[in-house]
N, CA, C and O of each residue as an XYZ file, in Angstrom:
584
protein
N      89.833     85.706     62.176
C      88.521     85.433     61.606
C      88.314     86.366     60.416
O      88.331     87.587     60.568
N      88.122     85.798     59.256
C      87.991     86.599     58.048
C      86.677     86.245     57.346
O      86.508     85.134     56.843
N      85.772     87.189     57.322
C      84.508     86.996     56.610
C      84.039     88.334     56.082
O      84.458     89.387     56.563
N      83.184     88.286     55.107
C      82.595     89.509     54.570
C      81.084     89.335     54.488
O      80.571     88.218     54.414
N      80.410     90.432     54.501
C      78.956     90.435     54.356
C      78.675     90.950     52.949
O      79.075     92.063     52.607
N      77.992     90.153     52.129
C      77.746     90.602     50.747
C      76.831     91.829     50.695
O      75.895     91.958     51.483
N      77.120     92.710     49.762
C      76.313     93.924     49.598
C      74.846     93.604     49.353
O      73.971     94.307     49.860
N      74.559     92.555     48.585
C      73.168     92.229     48.276
C      72.382     91.927     49.548
O      71.190     92.221     49.624
N      73.046     91.338     50.551
C      72.353     91.018     51.799
C      72.021     92.295     52.577
O      70.942     92.416     53.158
N      72.946     93.231     52.581
C      72.707     94.513     53.251
C      71.594     95.278     52.532
O      70.719     95.858     53.174
N      71.633     95.275     51.216
C      70.601     95.963     50.423
C      69.244     95.292     50.613
O      68.226     95.972     50.734
N      69.228     93.968     50.638
C      67.979     93.247     50.905
C      67.411     93.651     52.267
O      66.209     93.878     52.407
N      68.291     93.737     53.267
C      67.852     94.206     54.580
C      67.305     95.620     54.518
O      66.308     95.931     55.170
N      67.949     96.479     53.737
C      67.470     97.852     53.588
C      66.097     97.915     52.954
O      65.230     98.664     53.404
N      65.901     97.133     51.913
C      64.585     97.078     51.256
C      63.533     96.575     52.249
O      62.420     97.098     52.306
N      63.895     95.565     53.020
C      62.969     95.034     54.020
C      62.614     96.059     55.081
O      61.468     96.129     55.528
N      63.598     96.858     55.487
C      63.322     97.882     56.499
C      62.403     98.972     55.951
O      61.519     99.454     56.660
N      62.605     99.356     54.709
C      61.698    100.332     54.094
C      60.302     99.735     53.978
O      59.308    100.421     54.219
N      60.226     98.463     53.611
C      58.930     97.786     53.551
C      58.229     97.822     54.909
O      57.031     98.097     54.984
N      58.976     97.543     55.986
C      58.341     97.558     57.314
C      57.827     98.950     57.656
O      56.784     99.092     58.294
N      58.565     99.982     57.230
C      58.111    101.354     57.489
C      56.828    101.657     56.724
O      55.919    102.301     57.248
N      56.763    101.192     55.485
C      55.584    101.478     54.661
C      54.362    100.662     55.100
O      53.233    101.142     54.998
N      54.575     99.451     55.579
C      53.460     98.586     55.968
C      52.990     98.872     57.406
O      51.905     98.450     57.806
N      53.805     99.578     58.157
C      53.523     99.851     59.571
C      52.135    100.447     59.821
O      51.432     99.957     60.705
N      51.706    101.479     59.087
C      50.353    102.015     59.337
C      49.247    100.984     59.100
O      48.265    100.951     59.841
N      49.400    100.148     58.080
C      48.400     99.110     57.807
C      48.323     98.128     58.978
O      47.232     97.760     59.414
N      49.462     97.715     59.474
C      49.485     96.756     60.584
C      48.835     97.366     61.818
O      48.025     96.722     62.485
N      49.196     98.622     62.119
C      48.586     99.270     63.289
C      47.073     99.341     63.155
O      46.346     99.082     64.114
N      46.601     99.690     61.967
C      45.161     99.900     61.773
C      44.396     98.582     61.619
O      43.409     98.353     62.319
N      44.844     97.728     60.716
C      44.082     96.529     60.375
C      44.284     95.378     61.361
O      43.338     94.656     61.674
N      45.500     95.209     61.843
C      45.794     94.053     62.691
C      45.533     94.370     64.161
O      44.907     93.578     64.867
N      46.004     95.512     64.619
C      45.952     95.806     66.049
C      44.861     96.785     66.458
O      44.680     97.034     67.651
N      44.124     97.352     65.494
C      43.084     98.335     65.813
C      43.649     99.435     66.721
O      42.990     99.904     67.649
N      44.875     99.821     66.422
C      45.665    100.718     67.248
C      45.013    102.089     67.406
O      45.030    102.661     68.495
N      44.444    102.614     66.332
C      43.887    103.966     66.379
C      42.702    104.053     67.347
O      42.549    105.055     68.045
N      41.876    103.026     67.394
C      40.765    103.036     68.345
C      41.266    102.932     69.782
O      40.691    103.544     70.682
N      42.319    102.172     70.003
C      42.897    102.079     71.345
C      43.510    103.413     71.773
O      43.370    103.831     72.922
N      44.191    104.078     70.831
C      44.822    105.362     71.145
C      43.773    106.413     71.484
O      44.022    107.284     72.318
N      42.619    106.347     70.860
C      41.549    107.316     71.135
C      41.082    107.259     72.584
O      40.510    108.229     73.082
N      41.312    106.156     73.263
C      40.901    105.992     74.658
C      41.856    106.686     75.633
O      41.547    106.820     76.817
N      43.002    107.121     75.142
C      43.992    107.788     75.977
C      43.662    109.272     76.131
O      42.891    109.836     75.355
N      44.257    109.887     77.143
C      44.158    111.345     77.295
C      44.833    111.993     76.084
O      45.713    111.382     75.478
N      44.439    113.214     75.722
C      44.985    113.859     74.519
C      46.519    113.887     74.450
O      47.097    113.586     73.405
N      47.171    114.245     75.548
C      48.637    114.291     75.526
C      49.214    112.889     75.281
O      50.157    112.736     74.504
N      48.661    111.884     75.927
C      49.136    110.512     75.730
C      48.861    110.024     74.308
O      49.634    109.237     73.762
N      47.767    110.487     73.711
C      47.496    110.168     72.306
C      48.621    110.691     71.422
O      49.129    109.976     70.558
N      49.004    111.940     71.646
C      50.061    112.539     70.832
C      51.406    111.855     71.066
O      52.184    111.680     70.128
N      51.681    111.471     72.301
C      52.930    110.758     72.596
C      52.949    109.415     71.872
O      53.957    109.051     71.268
N      51.850    108.682     71.929
C      51.781    107.384     71.247
C      51.948    107.552     69.737
O      52.668    106.782     69.101
N      51.290    108.548     69.171
C      51.415    108.790     67.728
C      52.843    109.193     67.368
O      53.370    108.774     66.338
N      53.463    110.005     68.217
C      54.842    110.431     67.966
C      55.785    109.242     67.988
O      56.638    109.121     67.108
N      55.654    108.361     68.970
C      56.516    107.182     69.025
C      56.272    106.269     67.828
O      57.208    105.657     67.312
N      55.040    106.178     67.390
C      54.751    105.403     66.184
C      55.473    105.976     64.977
O      56.008    105.234     64.153
N      55.485    107.301     64.876
C      56.203    107.942     63.761
C      57.710    107.759     63.891
O      58.403    107.595     62.886
N      58.226    107.787     65.124
C      59.657    107.531     65.338
C      60.038    106.150     64.825
O      61.034    105.993     64.118
N      59.243    105.157     65.182
C      59.518    103.787     64.745
C      59.510    103.716     63.224
O      60.421    103.164     62.607
N      58.483    104.275     62.644
C      58.361    104.267     61.185
C      59.532    105.014     60.539
O      60.097    104.547     59.550
N      59.888    106.144     61.083
C      60.991    106.934     60.550
C      62.339    106.239     60.696
O      63.163    106.282     59.782
N      62.564    105.606     61.826
C      63.820    104.870     62.015
C      63.925    103.706     61.041
O      64.968    103.507     60.419
N      62.855    102.942     60.907
C      62.886    101.809     59.979
C      63.195    102.289     58.559
O      64.012    101.689     57.860
N      62.544    103.363     58.143
C      62.766    103.899     56.800
C      64.201    104.421     56.659
O      64.868    104.155     55.659
N      64.664    105.157     57.654
C      66.013    105.725     57.609
C      67.084    104.639     57.597
O      68.043    104.719     56.830
N      66.924    103.634     58.436
C      67.890    102.530     58.446
C      67.913    101.829     57.086
O      68.970    101.413     56.613
N      66.755    101.704     56.472
C      66.691    101.101     55.142
C      67.432    101.932     54.104
O      68.188    101.396     53.294
N      67.208    103.254     54.133
C      67.920    104.132     53.193
C      69.430    104.068     53.399
O      70.191    104.014     52.433
N      69.856    104.073     54.646
C      71.292    103.981     54.938
C      71.861    102.694     54.357
O      72.931    102.699     53.749
N      71.142    101.590     54.546
C      71.627    100.293     54.043
C      71.722    100.278     52.523
O      72.664     99.716     51.965
N      70.760    100.887     51.859
C      70.743    100.870     50.390
C      71.751    101.863     49.807
O      72.474    101.533     48.867
N      71.799    103.066     50.357
C      72.616    104.127     49.770
C      74.069    104.138     50.263
O      74.958    104.632     49.570
N      74.302    103.597     51.451
C      75.643    103.660     52.045
C      76.165    102.269     52.403
O      76.817    102.082     53.430
N      75.872    101.317     51.557
C      76.224     99.920     51.820
C      77.701     99.756     52.149
O      78.043     99.150     53.165
N      78.567    100.281     51.315
C      80.013    100.129     51.546
C      80.454    100.849     52.817
O      81.331    100.366     53.534
N      79.854    101.993     53.096
C      80.213    102.743     54.303
C      79.831    101.986     55.577
O      80.486    102.133     56.608
N      78.778    101.181     55.506
C      78.370    100.404     56.673
C      79.363     99.299     57.014
O      79.330     98.754     58.117
N      80.229     98.972     56.091
C      81.191     97.905     56.366
C      82.632     98.339     56.114
O      83.475     97.519     55.751
N      82.914     99.628     56.306
C      84.277    100.096     56.062
C      85.164    100.073     57.307
O      86.295    100.558     57.271
N      84.662     99.518     58.395
C      85.434     99.240     59.616
C      86.007    100.498     60.264
O      87.089    100.462     60.851
N      85.284    101.603     60.157
C      85.662    102.844     60.836
C      84.885    102.949     62.148
O      83.977    102.162     62.415
N      85.258    103.930     62.949
C      84.535    104.158     64.204
C      83.062    104.462     63.942
O      82.187    103.995     64.672
N      82.790    105.247     62.896
C      81.403    105.573     62.579
C      80.634    104.336     62.120
O      79.465    104.174     62.471
N      81.266    103.470     61.348
C      80.608    102.225     60.929
C      80.297    101.355     62.142
O      79.230    100.745     62.218
N      81.235    101.298     63.089
C      80.991    100.552     64.330
C      79.796    101.144     65.057
O      78.908    100.408     65.489
N      79.760    102.471     65.199
C      78.686    103.135     65.943
C      77.325    102.934     65.283
O      76.349    102.604     65.956
N      77.262    103.130     63.976
C      75.981    103.016     63.268
C      75.484    101.574     63.281
O      74.310    101.320     63.553
N      76.378    100.631     62.986
C      75.926     99.232     62.979
C      75.570     98.763     64.389
O      74.680     97.928     64.553
N      76.249     99.286     65.405
C      75.890     98.949     66.785
C      74.495     99.476     67.123
O      73.692     98.778     67.743
N      74.218    100.705     66.715
C      72.900    101.303     66.953
C      71.804    100.491     66.271
O      70.799    100.145     66.892
N      72.006    100.190     64.993
C      70.962     99.487     64.249
C      70.828     98.042     64.738
O      69.716     97.520     64.822
N      71.941     97.401     65.056
C      71.879     96.030     65.594
C      71.134     96.014     66.928
O      70.286     95.152     67.154
N      71.446     96.961     67.808
C      70.763     97.023     69.104
C      69.264     97.253     68.922
O      68.448     96.665     69.631
N      68.915     98.103     67.980
C      67.502     98.383     67.691
C      66.770     97.103     67.297
O      65.711     96.797     67.844
N      67.345     96.346     66.335
C      66.645     95.156     65.842
C      66.739     93.982     66.808
O      65.782     93.218     66.933
N      67.856     93.821     67.487
C      67.941     92.758     68.500
C      66.930     93.042     69.606
O      66.269     92.129     70.102
N      66.811     94.321     69.993
C      65.807     94.699     70.989
C      64.396     94.426     70.506
O      63.547     93.985     71.281
N      64.140     94.684     69.240
C      62.816     94.415     68.658
C      62.512     92.927     68.703
O      61.412     92.529     69.088
N      63.480     92.099     68.313
C      63.265     90.648     68.335
C      63.050     90.163     69.769
O      62.169     89.341     70.020
N      63.849     90.666     70.706
C      63.691     90.270     72.112
C      62.312     90.661     72.636
O      61.682     89.902     73.372
N      61.850     91.846     72.253
C      60.522     92.299     72.669
C      59.440     91.406     72.067
O      58.484     91.034     72.747
N      59.596     91.065     70.791
C      58.632     90.168     70.131
C      58.514     88.856     70.907
O      57.413     88.374     71.171
N      59.655     88.292     71.264
C      59.671     86.994     71.943
C      59.123     87.113     73.360
O      58.341     86.269     73.797
N      59.527     88.149     74.073
C      59.164     88.279     75.482
C      57.721     88.703     75.713
O      57.076     88.217     76.642
N      57.205     89.604     74.880
C      55.910     90.206     75.191
C      54.791     89.888     74.213
O      53.649     89.703     74.633
N      55.087     89.820     72.927
C      54.019     89.735     71.955
C      53.258     88.425     71.930
O      52.086     88.432     71.554
N      53.859     87.285     72.311
C      53.056     86.054     72.294
C      51.855     86.094     73.238
O      50.935     85.286     73.108
N      51.862     87.034     74.188
C      50.741     87.129     75.116
C      49.486     87.689     74.450
O      48.381     87.546     74.974
N      49.658     88.321     73.303
C      48.548     89.004     72.660
C      48.045     88.212     71.467
O      48.791     87.493     70.803
N      46.777     88.368     71.226
C      46.142     87.661     70.117
C      46.215     88.483     68.841
O      45.804     89.642     68.806
N      46.737     87.872     67.811
C      46.676     88.464     66.480
C      45.412     87.915     65.848
O      45.093     86.741     66.039
N      44.680     88.733     65.099
C      43.463     88.205     64.474
C      43.736     86.893     63.733
O      44.819     86.690     63.183
N      42.750     86.021     63.730
C      42.926     84.654     63.235
C      42.898     84.516     61.714
O      43.065     83.410     61.199
N      42.693     85.601     60.994
C      42.663     85.507     59.529
C      44.012     85.003     59.024
O      45.058     85.370     59.559
N      43.982     84.165     57.995
C      45.182     83.513     57.486
C      46.248     84.518     57.044
O      47.429     84.328     57.336
N      45.851     85.578     56.346
C      46.866     86.521     55.863
C      47.540     87.276     57.011
O      48.695     87.679     56.875
N      46.849     87.478     58.141
C      47.483     88.093     59.302
C      48.487     87.129     59.936
O      49.571     87.535     60.354
N      48.115     85.859     60.002
C      49.003     84.853     60.583
C      50.269     84.692     59.732
O      51.378     84.661     60.265
N      50.100     84.591     58.418
C      51.248     84.486     57.510
C      52.090     85.761     57.597
O      53.318     85.698     57.658
N      51.430     86.902     57.602
C      52.135     88.182     57.713
C      52.947     88.284     58.991
O      54.052     88.826     58.991
N      52.397     87.760     60.082
C      53.106     87.775     61.362
C      54.400     86.975     61.276
O      55.445     87.431     61.741
N      54.336     85.792     60.688
C      55.542     84.974     60.526
C      56.548     85.672     59.615
O      57.745     85.683     59.903
N      56.074     86.245     58.536
C      56.978     86.933     57.593
C      57.650     88.138     58.248
O      58.847     88.357     58.063
N      56.895     88.912     59.005
C      57.480     90.070     59.680
C      58.517     89.629     60.703
O      59.575     90.248     60.819
N      58.223     88.568     61.444
C      59.192     88.075     62.419
C      60.461     87.579     61.738
O      61.559     87.781     62.255
N      60.323     86.935     60.589
C      61.498     86.499     59.823
C      62.317     87.718     59.397
O      63.545     87.706     59.485
N      61.637     88.768     58.936
C      62.341     89.996     58.562
C      63.090     90.597     59.750
O      64.250     90.988     59.619
N      62.434     90.672     60.904
C      63.073     91.256     62.089
C      64.325     90.468     62.476
O      65.349     91.058     62.820
N      64.244     89.154     62.420
C      65.414     88.319     62.727
C      66.504     88.549     61.679
O      67.682     88.636     62.024
N      66.123     88.648     60.410
C      67.099     88.938     59.357
C      67.827     90.245     59.651
O      69.053     90.301     59.564
N      67.083     91.301     59.998
C      67.698     92.589     60.289
C      68.658     92.472     61.475
O      69.772     92.995     61.428
N      68.231     91.791     62.529
C      69.074     91.629     63.718
C      70.361     90.883     63.375
O      71.441     91.259     63.831
N      70.245     89.835     62.579
C      71.420     89.038     62.215
C      72.361     89.834     61.311
O      73.566     89.871     61.557
N      71.825     90.470     60.273
C      72.658     91.221     59.329
C      73.432     92.321     60.055
O      74.641     92.455     59.865
N      72.748     93.101     60.878
C      73.440     94.218     61.531
C      74.368     93.752     62.644
O      75.385     94.396     62.901
N      74.046     92.664     63.300
C      74.967     92.113     64.291
C      76.231     91.597     63.605
O      77.336     91.803     64.106
N      76.073     90.931     62.467
C      77.248     90.489     61.704
C      78.075     91.679     61.214
O      79.304     91.655     61.268
N      77.391     92.714     60.737
C      78.101     93.927     60.315
C      78.874     94.547     61.480
O      80.015     94.980     61.319
N      78.247     94.585     62.640
C      78.911     95.126     63.820
C      80.157     94.313     64.158
O      81.222     94.879     64.404
N      80.026     92.995     64.169
C      81.181     92.137     64.461
C      82.280     92.360     63.428
O      83.451     92.497     63.781
N      81.906     92.397     62.167
C      82.865     92.641     61.092
C      83.591     93.974     61.296
O      84.813     94.045     61.170
N      82.841     95.015     61.607
C      83.437     96.338     61.822
C      84.327     96.363     63.053
O      85.391     96.982     63.034
N      83.908     95.701     64.116
C      84.730     95.652     65.338
C      86.051     94.933     65.076
O      87.110     95.374     65.523
N      85.974     93.832     64.351
C      87.192     93.069     64.033
C      88.177     93.947     63.256
O      89.368     93.973     63.563
N      87.682     94.647     62.271
C      88.546     95.488     61.455
C      89.042     96.730     62.185
O      90.202     97.119     62.048
N      88.166     97.341     62.953
C      88.535     98.584     63.636
C      89.576     98.336     64.725
O      90.513     99.117     64.893
N      89.398     97.242     65.460
C      90.316     96.935     66.569
C      91.400     95.936     66.166
O      92.159     95.472     67.017
N      91.479     95.600     64.867
C      92.488     94.651     64.352
C      92.505     93.354     65.145
O      93.566     92.881     65.551
N      91.340     92.789     65.360
C      91.231     91.539     66.123
C      91.505     90.332     65.246
O      91.457     89.198     65.724
């Protein structure tokens, strides 16, 4: 099986991941009213929730930078490329699975721009999952000479 993943697709994914990191605070505040919900928690739980929110934002931004700055390294079929693409693929596949399994139970505000934004974000998440899963497969094929 011989295929390649174009650099522009990896870079596009990186730009999208940075976008998700930058838009994340707006979504939490405007769409989910997250800050008011967090205020209802005990102080320690508030800090834990805020910390996990920052982790998510930081990972999305970091994965985007890696994709943009280290595009060729992500597909050089080394053990490290396998490990990194496996990590990022698992992250985004898990995100998509969570979206499908849990998020439809919740109401997103009915405003049109929130509804359109929801579809666009889900398309981005699927794009990230597909790109990194393909990168992982590509790296595995090359690393193990399959």
